[in-house]
N, C-alpha and C positions, 0 to 999 in steps of 0.2 A: 215856539221853542220852549216856552215855559212848561207846557204840558208834556213835552218829550222828556225834559229833565225830571219832571215829577214822576213820569212813568218809569224812568230809570231808578229813581229812589224807591218807588213802590216795589219794583222787581228786586231790588237789592234787599229790601226788608223781607220779601217772600223767600228769597234764597237763604237769608240768615235764619228764618223761622224753621226751615226744614233742614234735615241733615244733608250732608254732601251726597250721600248715596241716593237720596230722594230727589235731588235737584237736577238729575240728568234730564236734559231737554228743556228745562225751565228757562235757562238763560237765553238760549236761541229763540225759543218760542215767545218770550217776553219782549225781546228786541224786535222781532218781526211783527208781533201783534201790536206793539207800541207804535211802530212806524206806520203800519197799515191803519190803525185807529186814528192816528194824527191826520193822515191824508183823507180819511173817510169822515170828515166832520169834526175834527178836533176832539176825538175821544181816545186819546193815547193811553190814559190810565186803564180804561175798560179794556182796550185792546191788549195791553201788556198783561193784565190779569188773565184774560181769556187765552192769550198765547202761551202763558206759563202753564196753565191747566192742560191745554191741548198738547203742548210739548212734553209734559210729564206723562200724559196718557200714551202718546205715541212711543216714547222711549220705553215705557213699561211693556207695551205690546211687543216691541222689537226685542227686548231682553228676554221675554218669555218664549219667543219664537226661536231665538238663537242665543242660548246662555253662554256666558264667557267660560273659557277653560279654567279649571281649578288649578291652583299652584301648590 
């Protein structure tokens, strides 16, 4: 449980470090990666960091494929 809370802290710092527009997908990816890393040998922090990076990458690809409508 200590690693999971550490992963949440690290993901919070990652989110604070990037702007809100760049954080798309990072929160969900960090949570999923943190949980998966915790169950795969107590590597929640590494999983959260990897999940954040993968989530941002997928969100960016999705945004390029289908841009939002302009207001």
